[in-house]
Every structure is written in C-alpha cells, then in structure tokens.
All heavy atoms as TSV, in Angstrom:
chain	resi	resn	atom	element	x	y	z
A	1	MET	N	N	-6.553	18.009	16.183
A	1	MET	CA	C	-5.508	17.506	17.055
A	1	MET	C	C	-4.386	16.915	16.205
A	1	MET	O	O	-4.625	16.130	15.306
A	1	MET	CB	C	-6.088	16.436	17.972
A	1	MET	CG	C	-5.073	15.795	18.846
A	1	MET	SD	S	-5.872	14.550	19.863
A	1	MET	CE	C	-4.457	13.797	20.522
A	2	THR	N	N	-3.199	17.315	16.480
A	2	THR	CA	C	-2.055	16.761	15.757
A	2	THR	C	C	-1.343	15.751	16.643
A	2	THR	O	O	-1.418	15.811	17.865
A	2	THR	CB	C	-1.058	17.866	15.341
A	2	THR	OG1	O	-0.587	18.510	16.514
A	2	THR	CG2	C	-1.714	18.869	14.418
A	3	ILE	N	N	-0.662	14.848	15.994
A	3	ILE	CA	C	0.072	13.811	16.705
A	3	ILE	C	C	1.520	13.848	16.236
A	3	ILE	O	O	1.786	14.031	15.042
A	3	ILE	CB	C	-0.567	12.430	16.476
A	3	ILE	CG1	C	0.136	11.356	17.289
A	3	ILE	CG2	C	-0.615	12.078	15.020
A	3	ILE	CD1	C	-0.605	10.028	17.294
A	4	SER	N	N	2.428	13.708	17.171
A	4	SER	CA	C	3.841	13.768	16.808
A	4	SER	C	C	4.244	12.511	16.041
A	4	SER	O	O	3.575	11.479	16.104
A	4	SER	CB	C	4.712	13.901	18.059
A	4	SER	OG	O	4.714	12.689	18.791
A	5	VAL	N	N	5.345	12.615	15.344
A	5	VAL	CA	C	5.874	11.475	14.600
A	5	VAL	C	C	6.173	10.333	15.562
A	5	VAL	O	O	5.868	9.173	15.292
A	5	VAL	CB	C	7.136	11.877	13.797
A	5	VAL	CG1	C	7.794	10.665	13.184
A	5	VAL	CG2	C	6.773	12.896	12.739
A	6	TRP	N	N	6.766	10.664	16.703
A	6	TRP	CA	C	7.089	9.636	17.686
A	6	TRP	C	C	5.828	8.923	18.177
A	6	TRP	O	O	5.791	7.697	18.246
A	6	TRP	CB	C	7.841	10.240	18.872
A	6	TRP	CG	C	8.198	9.178	19.876
A	6	TRP	CD1	C	9.308	8.391	19.856
A	6	TRP	CD2	C	7.427	8.761	20.996
A	6	TRP	NE1	N	9.278	7.504	20.910
A	6	TRP	CE2	C	8.119	7.716	21.626
A	6	TRP	CE3	C	6.206	9.165	21.534
A	6	TRP	CZ2	C	7.652	7.081	22.760
A	6	TRP	CZ3	C	5.734	8.524	22.673
A	6	TRP	CH2	C	6.458	7.491	23.270
A	7	ALA	N	N	4.794	9.688	18.505
A	7	ALA	CA	C	3.551	9.090	19.005
A	7	ALA	C	C	2.898	8.215	17.939
A	7	ALA	O	O	2.384	7.129	18.239
A	7	ALA	CB	C	2.587	10.185	19.462
A	8	ARG	N	N	2.927	8.663	16.700
A	8	ARG	CA	C	2.363	7.877	15.600
A	8	ARG	C	C	3.136	6.574	15.430
A	8	ARG	O	O	2.553	5.497	15.290
A	8	ARG	CB	C	2.391	8.696	14.309
A	8	ARG	CG	C	1.628	8.065	13.182
A	8	ARG	CD	C	1.560	8.943	11.946
A	8	ARG	NE	N	1.434	10.350	12.258
A	8	ARG	CZ	C	2.178	11.302	11.705
A	8	ARG	NH1	N	3.084	11.011	10.805
A	8	ARG	NH2	N	2.007	12.553	12.027
A	9	SER	N	N	4.457	6.682	15.475
A	9	SER	CA	C	5.304	5.491	15.359
A	9	SER	C	C	5.043	4.526	16.506
A	9	SER	O	O	4.999	3.310	16.316
A	9	SER	CB	C	6.780	5.887	15.349
A	9	SER	OG	O	7.060	6.685	14.237
A	10	GLU	N	N	4.872	5.055	17.694
A	10	GLU	CA	C	4.610	4.220	18.867
A	10	GLU	C	C	3.266	3.490	18.732
A	10	GLU	O	O	3.154	2.320	19.056
A	10	GLU	CB	C	4.630	5.086	20.133
A	10	GLU	CG	C	4.529	4.314	21.412
A	10	GLU	CD	C	5.683	3.363	21.661
A	10	GLU	OE1	O	6.747	3.498	21.023
A	10	GLU	OE2	O	5.527	2.474	22.509
A	11	ARG	N	N	2.266	4.177	18.236
A	11	ARG	CA	C	0.957	3.531	18.020
A	11	ARG	C	C	1.066	2.394	17.014
A	11	ARG	O	O	0.509	1.323	17.208
A	11	ARG	CB	C	-0.073	4.547	17.528
A	11	ARG	CG	C	-0.590	5.464	18.590
A	11	ARG	CD	C	-1.667	6.354	18.029
A	11	ARG	NE	N	-2.165	7.272	19.025
A	11	ARG	CZ	C	-3.098	8.167	18.807
A	11	ARG	NH1	N	-3.646	8.271	17.602
A	11	ARG	NH2	N	-3.501	8.973	19.766
A	12	LEU	N	N	1.794	2.629	15.928
A	12	LEU	CA	C	1.978	1.585	14.926
A	12	LEU	C	C	2.772	0.408	15.492
A	12	LEU	O	O	2.450	-0.750	15.233
A	12	LEU	CB	C	2.673	2.160	13.691
A	12	LEU	CG	C	1.843	3.130	12.866
A	12	LEU	CD1	C	2.708	3.789	11.803
A	12	LEU	CD2	C	0.659	2.419	12.232
A	13	ARG	N	N	3.791	0.702	16.291
A	13	ARG	CA	C	4.587	-0.358	16.903
A	13	ARG	C	C	3.728	-1.240	17.796
A	13	ARG	O	O	3.830	-2.461	17.786
A	13	ARG	CB	C	5.737	0.233	17.713
A	13	ARG	CG	C	6.720	-0.823	18.211
A	13	ARG	CD	C	7.701	-0.251	19.213
A	13	ARG	NE	N	7.076	0.236	20.441
A	13	ARG	CZ	C	6.585	-0.551	21.409
A	13	ARG	NH1	N	6.630	-1.844	21.307
A	13	ARG	NH2	N	6.047	-0.013	22.496
A	14	LYS	N	N	2.838	-0.622	18.560
A	14	LYS	CA	C	1.941	-1.382	19.440
A	14	LYS	C	C	0.986	-2.272	18.639
A	14	LYS	O	O	0.508	-3.280	19.153
A	14	LYS	CB	C	1.167	-0.437	20.344
A	14	LYS	CG	C	2.019	0.160	21.440
A	14	LYS	CD	C	1.229	1.104	22.316
A	14	LYS	CE	C	2.124	1.697	23.401
A	14	LYS	NZ	N	1.390	2.662	24.236
A	15	LEU	N	N	0.716	-1.881	17.410
A	15	LEU	CA	C	-0.136	-2.697	16.536
A	15	LEU	C	C	0.657	-3.782	15.813
A	15	LEU	O	O	0.102	-4.567	15.049
A	15	LEU	CB	C	-0.838	-1.810	15.499
A	15	LEU	CG	C	-1.881	-0.851	16.058
A	15	LEU	CD1	C	-2.334	0.117	14.967
A	15	LEU	CD2	C	-3.063	-1.616	16.629
A	16	GLY	N	N	1.964	-3.805	16.039
A	16	GLY	CA	C	2.810	-4.814	15.412
A	16	GLY	C	C	3.377	-4.405	14.073
A	16	GLY	O	O	3.913	-5.232	13.343
A	17	ILE	N	N	3.273	-3.132	13.731
A	17	ILE	CA	C	3.791	-2.633	12.457
A	17	ILE	C	C	5.151	-2.007	12.705
A	17	ILE	O	O	5.281	-1.043	13.442
A	17	ILE	CB	C	2.827	-1.606	11.832
A	17	ILE	CG1	C	1.480	-2.265	11.569
A	17	ILE	CG2	C	3.421	-1.008	10.566
A	17	ILE	CD1	C	0.377	-1.303	11.182
A	18	ARG	N	N	6.168	-2.580	12.101
A	18	ARG	CA	C	7.536	-2.094	12.250
A	18	ARG	C	C	7.869	-1.221	11.042
A	18	ARG	O	O	7.936	-1.709	9.913
A	18	ARG	CB	C	8.514	-3.261	12.337
A	18	ARG	CG	C	8.217	-4.234	13.445
A	18	ARG	CD	C	8.520	-3.606	14.805
A	18	ARG	NE	N	8.326	-4.546	15.895
A	18	ARG	CZ	C	7.330	-4.468	16.762
A	18	ARG	NH1	N	6.433	-3.519	16.667
A	18	ARG	NH2	N	7.217	-5.343	17.743
A	19	LEU	N	N	8.060	0.062	11.289
A	19	LEU	CA	C	8.240	1.017	10.198
A	19	LEU	C	C	9.480	0.746	9.363
A	19	LEU	O	O	9.435	0.834	8.139
A	19	LEU	CB	C	8.260	2.445	10.737
A	19	LEU	CG	C	6.942	2.917	11.354
A	19	LEU	CD1	C	7.084	4.342	11.857
A	19	LEU	CD2	C	5.812	2.813	10.364
A	20	ALA	N	N	10.596	0.416	9.990
A	20	ALA	CA	C	11.826	0.167	9.228
A	20	ALA	C	C	11.645	-1.026	8.303
A	20	ALA	O	O	12.055	-0.996	7.140
A	20	ALA	CB	C	13.004	-0.050	10.172
A	21	GLU	N	N	11.028	-2.085	8.811
A	21	GLU	CA	C	10.794	-3.275	7.991
A	21	GLU	C	C	9.820	-2.966	6.855
A	21	GLU	O	O	10.005	-3.418	5.727
A	21	GLU	CB	C	10.246	-4.406	8.858
A	21	GLU	CG	C	11.235	-4.910	9.877
A	21	GLU	CD	C	10.601	-5.813	10.925
A	21	GLU	OE1	O	9.420	-6.183	10.767
A	21	GLU	OE2	O	11.289	-6.136	11.897
A	22	THR	N	N	8.791	-2.200	7.160
A	22	THR	CA	C	7.800	-1.840	6.146
A	22	THR	C	C	8.429	-0.994	5.050
A	22	THR	O	O	8.177	-1.206	3.865
A	22	THR	CB	C	6.630	-1.081	6.806
A	22	THR	OG1	O	6.096	-1.888	7.861
A	22	THR	CG2	C	5.537	-0.767	5.810
A	23	ARG	N	N	9.282	-0.054	5.445
A	23	ARG	CA	C	9.981	0.798	4.469
A	23	ARG	C	C	10.887	-0.040	3.574
A	23	ARG	O	O	10.896	0.112	2.359
A	23	ARG	CB	C	10.794	1.868	5.191
A	23	ARG	CG	C	11.572	2.767	4.255
A	23	ARG	CD	C	12.401	3.780	5.063
A	23	ARG	NE	N	13.148	4.631	4.189
A	23	ARG	CZ	C	14.363	4.341	3.713
A	23	ARG	NH1	N	14.952	3.230	4.030
A	23	ARG	NH2	N	14.980	5.190	2.918
A	24	SER	N	N	11.634	-0.947	4.175
A	24	SER	CA	C	12.531	-1.801	3.396
A	24	SER	C	C	11.761	-2.665	2.412
A	24	SER	O	O	12.158	-2.814	1.261
A	24	SER	CB	C	13.357	-2.700	4.326
A	24	SER	OG	O	14.241	-1.931	5.081
A	25	THR	N	N	10.652	-3.204	2.864
A	25	THR	CA	C	9.819	-4.029	1.991
A	25	THR	C	C	9.319	-3.218	0.803
A	25	THR	O	O	9.358	-3.686	-0.342
A	25	THR	CB	C	8.624	-4.612	2.770
A	25	THR	OG1	O	9.125	-5.411	3.849
A	25	THR	CG2	C	7.738	-5.458	1.883
A	26	ALA	N	N	8.879	-2.000	1.056
A	26	ALA	CA	C	8.390	-1.143	-0.025
A	26	ALA	C	C	9.514	-0.808	-1.008
A	26	ALA	O	O	9.306	-0.843	-2.226
A	26	ALA	CB	C	7.790	0.133	0.554
A	27	LEU	N	N	10.700	-0.507	-0.500
A	27	LEU	CA	C	11.823	-0.195	-1.380
A	27	LEU	C	C	12.236	-1.406	-2.214
A	27	LEU	O	O	12.517	-1.279	-3.409
A	27	LEU	CB	C	13.017	0.308	-0.570
A	27	LEU	CG	C	12.873	1.727	-0.033
A	27	LEU	CD1	C	14.002	2.047	0.933
A	27	LEU	CD2	C	12.828	2.736	-1.160
A	28	PHE	N	N	12.264	-2.582	-1.599
A	28	PHE	CA	C	12.597	-3.792	-2.350
A	28	PHE	C	C	11.572	-4.041	-3.451
A	28	PHE	O	O	11.927	-4.415	-4.568
A	28	PHE	CB	C	12.668	-5.015	-1.425
A	28	PHE	CG	C	14.023	-5.215	-0.821
A	28	PHE	CD1	C	14.259	-4.893	0.498
A	28	PHE	CD2	C	15.069	-5.723	-1.575
A	28	PHE	CE1	C	15.512	-5.079	1.056
A	28	PHE	CE2	C	16.317	-5.914	-1.038
A	28	PHE	CZ	C	16.543	-5.590	0.288
A	29	GLN	N	N	10.307	-3.831	-3.147
A	29	GLN	CA	C	9.274	-4.039	-4.155
A	29	GLN	C	C	9.417	-3.052	-5.305
A	29	GLN	O	O	9.294	-3.417	-6.474
A	29	GLN	CB	C	7.889	-3.936	-3.542
A	29	GLN	CG	C	6.808	-4.346	-4.509
A	29	GLN	CD	C	5.585	-4.854	-3.806
A	29	GLN	OE1	O	5.446	-4.719	-2.605
A	29	GLN	NE2	N	4.683	-5.435	-4.554
A	30	LEU	N	N	9.693	-1.804	-5.002
A	30	LEU	CA	C	9.941	-0.819	-6.061
A	30	LEU	C	C	11.159	-1.212	-6.893
A	30	LEU	O	O	11.145	-1.094	-8.116
A	30	LEU	CB	C	10.176	0.571	-5.462
A	30	LEU	CG	C	8.952	1.360	-5.045
A	30	LEU	CD1	C	9.375	2.632	-4.314
A	30	LEU	CD2	C	8.089	1.689	-6.240
A	31	ALA	N	N	12.196	-1.690	-6.222
A	31	ALA	CA	C	13.427	-2.056	-6.917
A	31	ALA	C	C	13.220	-3.231	-7.868
A	31	ALA	O	O	13.934	-3.350	-8.863
A	31	ALA	CB	C	14.522	-2.383	-5.908
A	32	THR	N	N	12.259	-4.078	-7.590
A	32	THR	CA	C	12.011	-5.210	-8.485
A	32	THR	C	C	11.238	-4.788	-9.727
A	32	THR	O	O	11.276	-5.496	-10.733
A	32	THR	CB	C	11.225	-6.329	-7.782
A	32	THR	OG1	O	9.947	-5.844	-7.383
A	32	THR	CG2	C	11.979	-6.876	-6.603
A	33	GLY	N	N	10.571	-3.664	-9.679
A	33	GLY	CA	C	9.717	-3.280	-10.789
A	33	GLY	C	C	10.171	-2.091	-11.605
A	33	GLY	O	O	9.542	-1.748	-12.612
A	34	LEU	N	N	11.243	-1.438	-11.192
A	34	LEU	CA	C	11.682	-0.233	-11.894
A	34	LEU	C	C	13.161	-0.319	-12.249
A	34	LEU	O	O	13.951	-0.864	-11.477
A	34	LEU	CB	C	11.491	1.002	-10.987
A	34	LEU	CG	C	10.073	1.389	-10.604
A	34	LEU	CD1	C	10.121	2.522	-9.585
A	34	LEU	CD2	C	9.284	1.800	-11.826
A	35	PRO	N	N	13.545	0.244	-13.380
A	35	PRO	CA	C	14.973	0.379	-13.674
A	35	PRO	C	C	15.625	1.297	-12.631
A	35	PRO	O	O	14.963	2.169	-12.058
A	35	PRO	CB	C	15.005	1.039	-15.055
A	35	PRO	CG	C	13.650	0.836	-15.621
A	35	PRO	CD	C	12.706	0.751	-14.466
A	36	ALA	N	N	16.904	1.104	-12.383
A	36	ALA	CA	C	17.607	1.866	-11.350
A	36	ALA	C	C	17.512	3.380	-11.574
A	36	ALA	O	O	17.347	4.137	-10.621
A	36	ALA	CB	C	19.065	1.436	-11.283
A	37	ALA	N	N	17.591	3.814	-12.821
A	37	ALA	CA	C	17.524	5.252	-13.103
A	37	ALA	C	C	16.171	5.842	-12.695
A	37	ALA	O	O	16.106	6.930	-12.117
A	37	ALA	CB	C	17.782	5.512	-14.581
A	38	VAL	N	N	15.113	5.119	-12.961
A	38	VAL	CA	C	13.770	5.584	-12.596
A	38	VAL	C	C	13.602	5.542	-11.082
A	38	VAL	O	O	13.053	6.462	-10.474
A	38	VAL	CB	C	12.688	4.737	-13.298
A	38	VAL	CG1	C	11.293	5.129	-12.834
A	38	VAL	CG2	C	12.816	4.870	-14.809
A	39	LEU	N	N	14.097	4.473	-10.458
A	39	LEU	CA	C	14.020	4.354	-9.007
A	39	LEU	C	C	14.754	5.504	-8.326
A	39	LEU	O	O	14.224	6.129	-7.408
A	39	LEU	CB	C	14.605	3.005	-8.566
A	39	LEU	CG	C	14.563	2.692	-7.084
A	39	LEU	CD1	C	13.132	2.582	-6.584
A	39	LEU	CD2	C	15.315	1.399	-6.802
A	40	ALA	N	N	15.955	5.802	-8.795
A	40	ALA	CA	C	16.741	6.894	-8.215
A	40	ALA	C	C	16.023	8.228	-8.364
A	40	ALA	O	O	15.948	9.011	-7.414
A	40	ALA	CB	C	18.112	6.954	-8.868
A	41	ARG	N	N	15.500	8.483	-9.542
A	41	ARG	CA	C	14.793	9.745	-9.791
A	41	ARG	C	C	13.534	9.839	-8.927
A	41	ARG	O	O	13.234	10.878	-8.350
A	41	ARG	CB	C	14.432	9.854	-11.271
A	41	ARG	CG	C	14.098	11.243	-11.713
A	41	ARG	CD	C	13.947	11.366	-13.228
A	41	ARG	NE	N	14.774	10.424	-13.967
A	41	ARG	CZ	C	14.317	9.606	-14.926
A	41	ARG	NH1	N	13.056	9.635	-15.270
A	41	ARG	NH2	N	15.115	8.784	-15.550
A	42	THR	N	N	12.809	8.745	-8.810
A	42	THR	CA	C	11.567	8.724	-8.046
A	42	THR	C	C	11.817	8.958	-6.559
A	42	THR	O	O	11.076	9.692	-5.906
A	42	THR	CB	C	10.847	7.376	-8.231
A	42	THR	OG1	O	10.585	7.197	-9.623
A	42	THR	CG2	C	9.550	7.324	-7.469
A	43	LEU	N	N	12.869	8.316	-6.034
A	43	LEU	CA	C	13.169	8.436	-4.608
A	43	LEU	C	C	14.027	9.641	-4.271
A	43	LEU	O	O	14.225	9.964	-3.107
A	43	LEU	CB	C	13.875	7.160	-4.123
A	43	LEU	CG	C	13.077	5.875	-4.224
A	43	LEU	CD1	C	13.918	4.695	-3.774
A	43	LEU	CD2	C	11.790	5.970	-3.416
A	44	GLY	N	N	14.581	10.286	-5.303
A	44	GLY	CA	C	15.446	11.432	-5.070
A	44	GLY	C	C	16.774	11.025	-4.467
A	44	GLY	O	O	17.335	11.734	-3.634
A	45	THR	N	N	17.249	9.875	-4.883
A	45	THR	CA	C	18.511	9.345	-4.360
A	45	THR	C	C	19.525	9.204	-5.483
A	45	THR	O	O	19.187	9.358	-6.651
A	45	THR	CB	C	18.261	7.987	-3.664
A	45	THR	OG1	O	19.444	7.590	-3.006
A	45	THR	CG2	C	17.838	6.919	-4.622
A	46	ASP	N	N	20.739	8.925	-5.121
A	46	ASP	CA	C	21.797	8.737	-6.107
A	46	ASP	C	C	21.597	7.412	-6.836
A	46	ASP	O	O	21.091	6.443	-6.268
A	46	ASP	CB	C	23.155	8.746	-5.399
A	46	ASP	CG	C	24.300	8.790	-6.386
A	46	ASP	OD1	O	24.585	9.880	-6.904
A	46	ASP	OD2	O	24.883	7.720	-6.637
A	47	ILE	N	N	22.007	7.347	-8.086
A	47	ILE	CA	C	21.847	6.151	-8.902
A	47	ILE	C	C	22.565	4.956	-8.281
A	47	ILE	O	O	22.079	3.829	-8.347
A	47	ILE	CB	C	22.321	6.401	-10.358
A	47	ILE	CG1	C	22.014	5.195	-11.248
A	47	ILE	CG2	C	23.796	6.716	-10.409
A	47	ILE	CD1	C	20.573	5.013	-11.580
A	48	THR	N	N	23.710	5.190	-7.632
A	48	THR	CA	C	24.444	4.070	-7.033
A	48	THR	C	C	23.652	3.422	-5.901
A	48	THR	O	O	23.701	2.206	-5.714
A	48	THR	CB	C	25.829	4.513	-6.509
A	48	THR	OG1	O	25.654	5.565	-5.560
A	48	THR	CG2	C	26.714	4.977	-7.642
A	49	VAL	N	N	22.908	4.211	-5.165
A	49	VAL	CA	C	22.058	3.675	-4.096
A	49	VAL	C	C	20.926	2.850	-4.703
A	49	VAL	O	O	20.614	1.750	-4.232
A	49	VAL	CB	C	21.488	4.816	-3.219
A	49	VAL	CG1	C	20.495	4.282	-2.196
A	49	VAL	CG2	C	22.615	5.576	-2.547
A	50	ALA	N	N	20.323	3.357	-5.766
A	50	ALA	CA	C	19.248	2.632	-6.437
A	50	ALA	C	C	19.753	1.308	-7.003
A	50	ALA	O	O	19.064	0.285	-6.925
A	50	ALA	CB	C	18.638	3.495	-7.538
A	51	VAL	N	N	20.940	1.317	-7.562
A	51	VAL	CA	C	21.520	0.081	-8.108
A	51	VAL	C	C	21.757	-0.927	-6.983
A	51	VAL	O	O	21.464	-2.114	-7.131
A	51	VAL	CB	C	22.829	0.378	-8.878
A	51	VAL	CG1	C	23.586	-0.894	-9.196
A	51	VAL	CG2	C	22.522	1.153	-10.148
A	52	LYS	N	N	22.237	-0.477	-5.844
A	52	LYS	CA	C	22.453	-1.378	-4.702
A	52	LYS	C	C	21.140	-1.992	-4.229
A	52	LYS	O	O	21.069	-3.188	-3.942
A	52	LYS	CB	C	23.139	-0.635	-3.560
A	52	LYS	CG	C	24.598	-0.345	-3.824
A	52	LYS	CD	C	25.222	0.425	-2.679
A	52	LYS	CE	C	26.657	0.794	-3.003
A	52	LYS	NZ	N	27.290	1.584	-1.948
A	53	TRP	N	N	20.086	-1.174	-4.141
A	53	TRP	CA	C	18.771	-1.697	-3.744
A	53	TRP	C	C	18.300	-2.730	-4.751
A	53	TRP	O	O	17.790	-3.787	-4.387
A	53	TRP	CB	C	17.747	-0.561	-3.653
A	53	TRP	CG	C	17.693	0.058	-2.295
A	53	TRP	CD1	C	18.244	1.240	-1.925
A	53	TRP	CD2	C	17.090	-0.485	-1.132
A	53	TRP	NE1	N	18.012	1.468	-0.597
A	53	TRP	CE2	C	17.293	0.426	-0.092
A	53	TRP	CE3	C	16.377	-1.648	-0.871
A	53	TRP	CZ2	C	16.824	0.213	1.200
A	53	TRP	CZ3	C	15.913	-1.867	0.419
A	53	TRP	CH2	C	16.133	-0.947	1.432
A	54	GLN	N	N	18.481	-2.417	-6.015
A	54	GLN	CA	C	18.023	-3.319	-7.067
A	54	GLN	C	C	18.771	-4.641	-7.042
A	54	GLN	O	O	18.172	-5.710	-7.136
A	54	GLN	CB	C	18.197	-2.624	-8.414
A	54	GLN	CG	C	17.421	-3.254	-9.518
A	54	GLN	CD	C	17.521	-2.394	-10.742
A	54	GLN	OE1	O	18.615	-2.174	-11.234
A	54	GLN	NE2	N	16.393	-1.917	-11.212
A	55	ARG	N	N	20.069	-4.573	-6.910
A	55	ARG	CA	C	20.866	-5.809	-6.849
A	55	ARG	C	C	20.493	-6.637	-5.624
A	55	ARG	O	O	20.457	-7.865	-5.694
A	55	ARG	CB	C	22.350	-5.480	-6.854
A	55	ARG	CG	C	22.815	-5.039	-8.216
A	55	ARG	CD	C	24.299	-4.813	-8.259
A	55	ARG	NE	N	24.682	-4.408	-9.606
A	55	ARG	CZ	C	25.701	-3.639	-9.885
A	55	ARG	NH1	N	26.476	-3.194	-8.916
A	55	ARG	NH2	N	25.974	-3.321	-11.123
A	56	ALA	N	N	20.246	-5.988	-4.519
A	56	ALA	CA	C	19.856	-6.705	-3.307
A	56	ALA	C	C	18.477	-7.354	-3.468
A	56	ALA	O	O	18.225	-8.426	-2.917
A	56	ALA	CB	C	19.839	-5.745	-2.119
A	57	ALA	N	N	17.613	-6.715	-4.248
A	57	ALA	CA	C	16.248	-7.229	-4.399
A	57	ALA	C	C	16.152	-8.358	-5.406
A	57	ALA	O	O	15.601	-9.412	-5.103
A	57	ALA	CB	C	15.316	-6.077	-4.821
A	58	VAL	N	N	16.664	-8.156	-6.628
A	58	VAL	CA	C	16.485	-9.169	-7.676
A	58	VAL	C	C	17.634	-9.302	-8.628
A	58	VAL	O	O	17.660	-10.235	-9.427
A	58	VAL	CB	C	15.219	-8.917	-8.512
A	58	VAL	CG1	C	13.976	-9.057	-7.695
A	58	VAL	CG2	C	15.266	-7.583	-9.199
A	59	GLY	N	N	18.518	-8.380	-8.644
A	59	GLY	CA	C	19.589	-8.435	-9.612
A	59	GLY	C	C	19.592	-7.213	-10.512
A	59	GLY	O	O	18.768	-6.330	-10.363
A	60	ASP	N	N	20.508	-7.184	-11.410
A	60	ASP	CA	C	20.726	-6.053	-12.298
A	60	ASP	C	C	19.764	-6.113	-13.488
A	60	ASP	O	O	19.580	-7.155	-14.091
A	60	ASP	CB	C	22.171	-6.091	-12.790
A	60	ASP	CG	C	22.593	-4.818	-13.466
A	60	ASP	OD1	O	21.717	-4.010	-13.836
A	60	ASP	OD2	O	23.800	-4.628	-13.640
A	61	TRP	N	N	19.152	-4.961	-13.834
A	61	TRP	CA	C	18.240	-4.898	-14.975
A	61	TRP	C	C	18.961	-5.189	-16.296
A	61	TRP	O	O	18.340	-5.549	-17.266
A	61	TRP	CB	C	17.574	-3.533	-15.048
A	61	TRP	CG	C	16.240	-3.513	-14.423
A	61	TRP	CD1	C	15.941	-3.679	-13.115
A	61	TRP	CD2	C	14.983	-3.343	-15.087
A	61	TRP	NE1	N	14.614	-3.617	-12.900
A	61	TRP	CE2	C	13.992	-3.402	-14.097
A	61	TRP	CE3	C	14.620	-3.126	-16.390
A	61	TRP	CZ2	C	12.647	-3.269	-14.402
A	61	TRP	CZ3	C	13.277	-2.983	-16.683
A	61	TRP	CH2	C	12.306	-3.060	-15.688
A	62	GLY	N	N	20.252	-4.989	-16.322
A	62	GLY	CA	C	21.006	-5.217	-17.555
A	62	GLY	C	C	21.168	-6.696	-17.899
A	62	GLY	O	O	21.521	-7.040	-19.025
A	63	THR	N	N	20.884	-7.586	-16.962
A	63	THR	CA	C	21.051	-9.019	-17.225
A	63	THR	C	C	19.765	-9.660	-17.696
A	63	THR	O	O	18.694	-9.216	-17.462
A	63	THR	CB	C	21.547	-9.756	-15.970
A	63	THR	OG1	O	20.593	-9.566	-14.925
A	63	THR	CG2	C	22.894	-9.251	-15.542
C-alpha cells in the first residue's frame, strides 16, 4: 500500500510534527557544521543560498 505525500504530511501534522519547521531545523544544524561550499554541494543549491543559511545559523566560516 502506498501513501500520498499529502496523506503522510497530514499524519505527521496530527502527531505534532511540522515539516517546514523540521526542515529548517535540519538545515540550520547542517549550516553550523559545514563550510558553505560543502553545504551547497551537499544540498545541490547555489553557494549564495548556503552562505545565507550559514550566516543565519551561526555566522560566516571565514571569521
């Protein structure tokens, strides 16, 4: 039996798990532990986005 993305999200929401908040928390945690270049490569995103996440989380790795 397969379950749709919406149904899965709804089940998690009923359990009190907010996917957007959980995703943001995971990204912030990654940003605190990885240089922006590695974060960008790992997430498949542009370096400028990774730098913004990093600055929002803890600051610039260059400092």
